[in-house]
SERO-4910 file (N, C-alpha, C, O; in steps of 0.05 Angstrom, whole numbers):
BEGIN
 pado doro    nc1    nc2    nc3   cac1   cac2   cac3    cc1    cc2    cc3    oc1    oc2    oc3
  Val    A    237    -17      8    235    -27    -20    257    -50    -26    252    -66    -44
  Asp    A    277    -53    -12    294    -76    -18    283   -102    -11    288   -123    -23
  Ile    A    267   -100     11    252   -126     16    231   -133     -5    227   -156    -11
  Leu    A    217   -112    -17    198   -117    -40    214   -128    -63    205   -147    -75
  Ile    A    235   -118    -69    252   -126    -93    260   -157    -88    257   -173   -106
  Lys    A    270   -163    -62    277   -189    -58    253   -209    -58    256   -233    -64
  Ala    A    232   -199    -52    205   -215    -52    199   -221    -81    192   -244    -87
  Val    A    201   -201    -98    196   -205   -128    215   -227   -139    207   -246   -152
  Tyr    A    240   -223   -131    260   -244   -140    250   -271   -131    247   -288   -149
  Glu    A    245   -275   -108    234   -300    -98    213   -312   -114    213   -335   -123
  Ile    A    192   -294   -118    170   -301   -135    178   -309   -163    170   -331   -173
  Gln    A    193   -292   -176    203   -298   -205    219   -325   -206    217   -341   -225
  Ser    A    234   -330   -186    254   -353   -187    238   -379   -183    247   -400   -191
  Lys    A    214   -377   -170    198   -401   -162    171   -406   -175    160   -428   -176
  Gln    A    161   -383   -186    136   -385   -200    138   -377   -230    157   -366   -239
  Ser    A    117   -383   -243    116   -376   -272    103   -349   -276     95   -343   -298
  Leu    A    100   -334   -256     88   -307   -258    106   -288   -271    130   -289   -265
  Asn    A     98   -271   -286    114   -249   -297    104   -224   -285     88   -209   -297
  Leu    A    114   -218   -262    107   -197   -246    117   -168   -260    137   -168   -273
  Lys    A    103   -148   -257    112   -121   -265    107   -104   -244     84   -101   -235
  Val    A    130    -90   -234    130    -76   -209    136    -47   -216    157    -42   -228
  Ala    A    122    -29   -209    128      2   -213    135     14   -188    118     14   -170
  Leu    A    159     24   -184    166     36   -161    165     67   -164    181     78   -180
  Val    A    147     81   -150    142    109   -153    156    122   -128    158    112   -105
  Gly    A    166    145   -138    180    162   -116    211    164   -119    222    155   -139
  Asp    A    223    177   -102    255    181   -104    264    180    -76    247    182    -58
  Gly    A    288    178    -71    302    175    -47    328    169    -47    338    159    -68
  Ser    A    342    174    -26    373    171    -24    384    142    -30    407    138    -38
  Leu    A    364    122    -27    374     95    -33    367     85    -59    368     61    -63
  Lys    A    358    102    -78    349     94   -103    371     77   -120    367     56   -131
  Ser    A    395     90   -120    418     76   -134    423     50   -122    426     32   -137
  Glu    A    423     46    -96    425     21    -85    404      0    -94    410    -23   -100
  Tyr    A    380     10    -93    358     -9   -104    361    -13   -133    355    -36   -141
  Lys    A    369      4   -151    373      1   -178    393    -23   -182    390    -41   -198
  Lys    A    414    -21   -164    438    -41   -166    428    -67   -157    435    -88   -169
  Leu    A    412    -67   -137    400    -93   -127    381   -107   -151    381   -131   -155
  Val    A    366    -90   -165    348    -98   -185    366   -112   -208    362   -134   -218
  Lys    A    388    -95   -215    409   -105   -235    421   -134   -226    422   -153   -241
  Asp    A    430   -134   -203    444   -156   -192    425   -182   -194    433   -204   -201
  Leu    A    401   -176   -187    380   -197   -186    368   -205   -215    352   -224   -217
  Ser    A    376   -190   -236    366   -192   -262    336   -188   -265    322   -202   -279
  Leu    A    326   -168   -251    300   -161   -250    292   -134   -266    270   -123   -263
  Glu    A    311   -126   -282    306   -102   -299    280   -103   -317    269    -82   -323
  Asp    A    271   -128   -324    248   -128   -339    221   -129   -322    198   -125   -331
  Asn    A    226   -134   -298    202   -137   -277    197   -111   -262    175   -103   -256
  Ile    A    221    -97   -256    216    -75   -237    226    -49   -251    249    -46   -261
  Lys    A    208    -31   -251    214     -4   -262    215     19   -241    198     22   -224
  Phe    A    235     36   -244    233     57   -225    223     83   -242    236     92   -261
  Leu    A    200     94   -233    184    115   -248    193    142   -235    188    163   -248
  Gly    A    204    144   -213    211    168   -202    186    184   -193    165    172   -189
  Ile    A    189    209   -190    168    226   -179    147    230   -200    154    237   -222
  Arg    A    121    224   -195    100    225   -214     78    242   -206     73    247   -183
  Arg    A     65    252   -226     38    267   -218     13    252   -224     -9    262   -218
  Asp    A     16    229   -236     -6    212   -243     -6    184   -226    -10    162   -235
  Val    A     -1    190   -201     -1    165   -184    -28    151   -184    -29    127   -184
  Glu    A    -49    166   -184    -75    153   -184    -81    137   -208    -93    116   -207
  Lys    A    -71    146   -230    -77    132   -256    -60    106   -256    -68     85   -265
  Leu    A    -34    110   -244    -19     85   -241    -30     63   -221    -29     39   -225
  Met    A    -40     75   -199    -55     56   -180    -76     41   -194    -78     16   -191
  Arg    A    -93     57   -210   -117     40   -222   -108     21   -242   -124      5   -251
  Leu    A    -84     21   -250    -73      1   -271    -61    -23   -255    -52    -42   -268
  Ser    A    -60    -22   -229    -47    -43   -212    -67    -62   -200    -89    -54   -194
  Lys    A    -57    -88   -198    -72   -107   -184    -70   -105   -153    -88   -110   -137
  Ile    A    -45    -97   -147    -43    -92   -114    -24    -69   -109     -9    -60   -126
  Phe    A    -26    -62    -87     -8    -37    -79      9    -48    -53     -2    -57    -33
  Val    A     32    -46    -54     49    -55    -34     67    -33    -22     81    -19    -36
  Leu    A     65    -30      6     80    -10     19     98    -24     41     89    -27     64
  Pro    A    123    -32     34    140    -47     52    156    -30     71    180    -37     74
  Ser    A    147    -10     83    159     10    101    173     -5    125    163    -25    136
  Arg    A    196      6    133    207     -3    157    197     16    182    199      9    206
  Tyr    A    186     39    173    175     59    194    160     79    177    167     87    155
  Glu    A    137     87    190    120    105    177    104    120    196    102    112    219
  Gly    A     92    144    189     70    156    205     44    144    197     39    120    200
  Leu    A     29    161    185      6    153    172     10    163    143      7    186    137
  Pro    A     18    142    126     22    152     96     -4    156     82    -23    140     81
  Met    A     -2    180     71    -26    188     52    -30    166     30    -53    159     23
  Val    A    -10    157     21    -10    138     -2    -29    115      5    -43    106    -12
  Ile    A    -28    106     30    -46     83     38    -76     91     36    -93     75     30
  Leu    A    -83    118     43   -112    129     41   -116    130     11   -138    123      2
  Glu    A    -97    138     -7   -101    141    -34   -108    113    -47   -127    109    -62
  Ala    A    -90     95    -39    -97     67    -51   -125     57    -42   -139     43    -57
  Met    A   -131     64    -20   -157     54     -9   -179     69    -27   -198     56    -37
  Ala    A   -175     94    -30   -196    110    -46   -198    102    -74   -219    104    -87
  Asn    A   -174     92    -84   -174     80   -111   -179     52   -115   -174     40   -136
  Arg    A   -191     38    -92   -197     11    -91   -179     -6   -100   -186    -23   -117
  Ile    A   -153     -6    -91   -132    -22    -97   -125    -39    -73   -118    -27    -52
  Pro    A   -126    -65    -74   -118    -82    -52    -90    -76    -43    -72    -72    -59
  Ile    A    -86    -75    -16    -62    -65     -2    -49    -88     13    -62   -105     26
  Ile    A    -22    -88     10     -5   -104     28     15    -82     40     29    -68     26
  Ala    A     15    -81     67     33    -62     79     45    -72    104     35    -93    113
  Thr    A     64    -60    115     78    -70    139     65    -59    163     52    -38    161
  Lys    A     67    -72    186     54    -66    210     72    -46    225     84    -52    245
  Val    A     74    -23    215     88     -1    227     72     24    228     52     28    213
  Gly    A     80     43    247     66     68    249     39     68    252     28     53    268
  Gly    A     25     86    236     -5     89    236    -17     71    217    -42     72    214
  Ile    A     -3     53    202    -17     35    182    -34     15    194    -55     11    181
  Pro    A    -30      0    218    -47    -17    231    -71     -3    243    -91    -16    249
  Glu    A    -70     24    246    -94     39    256   -115     42    234   -139     45    240
  Val    A   -105     42    209   -121     44    185   -131     21    172   -153     19    161
  Ile    A   -112      1    172   -116    -26    159   -118    -47    180    -99    -52    194
  Glu    A   -142    -60    182   -143    -86    198   -135   -108    181   -145   -109    158
  Asp    A   -119   -124    190   -106   -146    174   -126   -165    165   -138   -177    183
  Gly    A   -132   -169    140   -152   -187    130   -177   -174    124   -194   -186    111
  Ile    A   -181   -148    133   -206   -136    128   -204   -112    106   -219   -112     86
  Glu    A   -186    -94    109   -181    -75     91   -156    -79     75   -151    -65     56
  Gly    A   -141    -98     83   -116   -102     69   -100   -124     83   -111   -136    103
  Leu    A    -77   -130     75    -60   -151     87    -36   -138    100    -22   -121     88
  Leu    A    -31   -144    124     -7   -133    138     16   -153    143     11   -176    149
  Val    A     42   -145    141     62   -163    145     82   -150    164     83   -126    166
  Glu    A     98   -165    177    118   -155    194    141   -140    177    148   -149    155
  Pro    A    150   -118    187    173   -106    171    197   -124    171    202   -139    190
  Glu    A    213   -123    149    235   -138    145    233   -169    137    253   -183    133
  Ser    A    206   -177    135    200   -203    131    196   -207    101    173   -203     92
  Lys    A    216   -215     84    215   -221     57    195   -245     52    178   -243     35
  Asp    A    200   -266     68    183   -291     65    153   -285     67    137   -293     51
  Glu    A    145   -268     90    118   -264     95    107   -245     74     83   -247     68
  Leu    A    125   -227     63    115   -207     41    111   -226     16     90   -224      3
  Thr    A    130   -242      8    126   -258    -14    101   -276    -12     86   -278    -31
  Lys    A     95   -288      8     72   -307     12     46   -289      9     27   -298     -4
  Lys    A     46   -266     21     20   -247     19     18   -240    -10     -5   -241    -20
  Ile    A     39   -231    -25     36   -225    -50     25   -245    -69      7   -239    -83
  Leu    A     37   -269    -68     25   -293    -79     -1   -299    -74    -17   -303    -93
  Tyr    A    -10   -299    -47    -35   -303    -38    -57   -284    -51    -77   -292    -62
  Leu    A    -49   -259    -49    -68   -238    -59    -71   -240    -89    -93   -237   -100
  Leu    A    -47   -245   -103    -50   -247   -135    -66   -271   -144    -78   -271   -166
  Asn    A    -65   -292   -126    -80   -318   -135   -109   -316   -125   -124   -334   -132
  Asn    A   -117   -297   -110   -145   -294    -97   -159   -270   -108   -161   -250    -93
  Pro    A   -169   -270   -131   -184   -246   -142   -207   -239   -125   -212   -215   -123
  Ser    A   -225   -258   -113   -244   -250    -96   -235   -236    -71   -247   -217    -63
  Leu    A   -213   -247    -59   -202   -233    -35   -191   -203    -44   -195   -184    -29
  Arg    A   -180   -201    -66   -173   -176    -76   -195   -154    -77   -194   -131    -69
  Glu    A   -217   -167    -89   -241   -151    -91   -254   -141    -63   -262   -118    -59
  Gln    A   -256   -164    -45   -266   -157    -19   -252   -138     -4   -263   -119      7
  Leu    A   -224   -141     -3   -206   -123     12   -209    -95     -2   -212    -76     13
  Ser    A   -208    -91    -24   -211    -64    -36   -240    -52    -32   -242    -27    -30
  Lys    A   -259    -66    -32   -285    -55    -27   -287    -48      4   -298    -27     10
  Asn    A   -276    -63     22   -278    -56     51   -260    -32     55   -268    -13     69
  Ala    A   -238    -31     44   -219     -6     44   -232     19     34   -231     40     48
  Phe    A   -244     19     12   -257     41     -1   -281     50     18   -284     74     23
  Glu    A   -297     31     28   -318     40     50   -306     53     73   -317     73     83
  Lys    A   -285     42     83   -274     53    106   -262     81    100   -267     99    116
  Val    A   -247     86     79   -234    111     74   -258    130     67   -255    154     75
  Lys    A   -278    123     55   -299    140     49   -314    150     76   -321    173     78
  Ser    A   -319    131     95   -335    137    118   -317    150    139   -327    166    155
  Glu    A   -290    145    141   -273    155    161   -253    178    152   -243    193    169
  Tyr    A   -249    180    128   -225    196    120   -233    217     99   -217    235     93
  Ser    A   -258    215     89   -267    234     66   -268    263     78   -267    266    103
  Ile    A   -270    282     62   -270    309     71   -299    315     83   -302    332    100
  Gln    A   -320    300     73   -346    302     82   -347    292    113   -358    305    131
  Ser    A   -335    269    116   -334    257    144   -318    275    163   -325    280    186
  Tyr    A   -295    286    153   -280    304    168   -297    330    175   -298    337    199
  Thr    A   -309    341    157   -325    363    161   -347    357    182   -349    372    201
  Gln    A   -362    335    179   -381    328    198   -371    326    226   -382    338    245
  Arg    A   -347    312    229   -333    311    256   -327    338    269   -331    341    293
  Met    A   -317    356    253   -309    382    263   -334    398    269   -333    414    288
  Leu    A   -355    396    255   -379    410    260   -391    400    287   -400    417    303
  Lys    A   -390    373    292   -401    363    318   -382    371    339   -391    377    361
  Leu    A   -358    373    335   -337    382    359   -343    411    364   -344    418    388
  Tyr    A   -347    429    343   -353    457    349   -379    459    365   -381    474    384
  Glu    A   -400    444    355   -426    445    373   -421    437    400   -432    450    418
  Glu    A   -407    417    405   -401    408    433   -388    428    449   -394    432    472
  Val    A   -367    441    436   -352    462    450   -369    485    455   -368    496    477
  Leu    A   -387    495    436   -404    519    440   -427    512    459   -437    530    473
  Ser    A   -435    488    461   -458    481    481   -447    480    512   -461    485    531
  Glu    A   -421    473    513   -409    472    539   -406    499    549   -410    504    573
  Gly    A   -400    518    531   -397    546    541   -422    562    546   -421    585    555
  Ser    A   -445    551    541   -469    567    547   -484    558    574   -504    570    582
***
């Protein structure tokens, strides 16, 4: 999150964009992040929303979704953003690159790279057709590979294979 905050500062100081960033969730570093936002005078741009139950609604109000993790497994929030047709920028960590192919379902950046994150945010914000294509591709992928229907079909096929091997 600190890398995202620094990227927003970079954008605000060099561009005429008026970014609004909503940070959802909570954690042990929240007070440090709030201090960083205050130190960089970004209180009007970055809001800490805490734990929310209306994440899908917030996603649908967003132009892009950014997950600047240093480490991850397979974050469900990536699949939720894909299902809500939100263009994604995420770091190349954990299971994220297994779900998102860079330039196809979203944009991937190296962890810790504020400069790369800044460039990708600006690139995506300035390219509505790319945002539309990435979100369309991501939605199709999550629907075909991660939906309950897809999961159920794979499980049924697996059961059929196991049962046919036993006969």
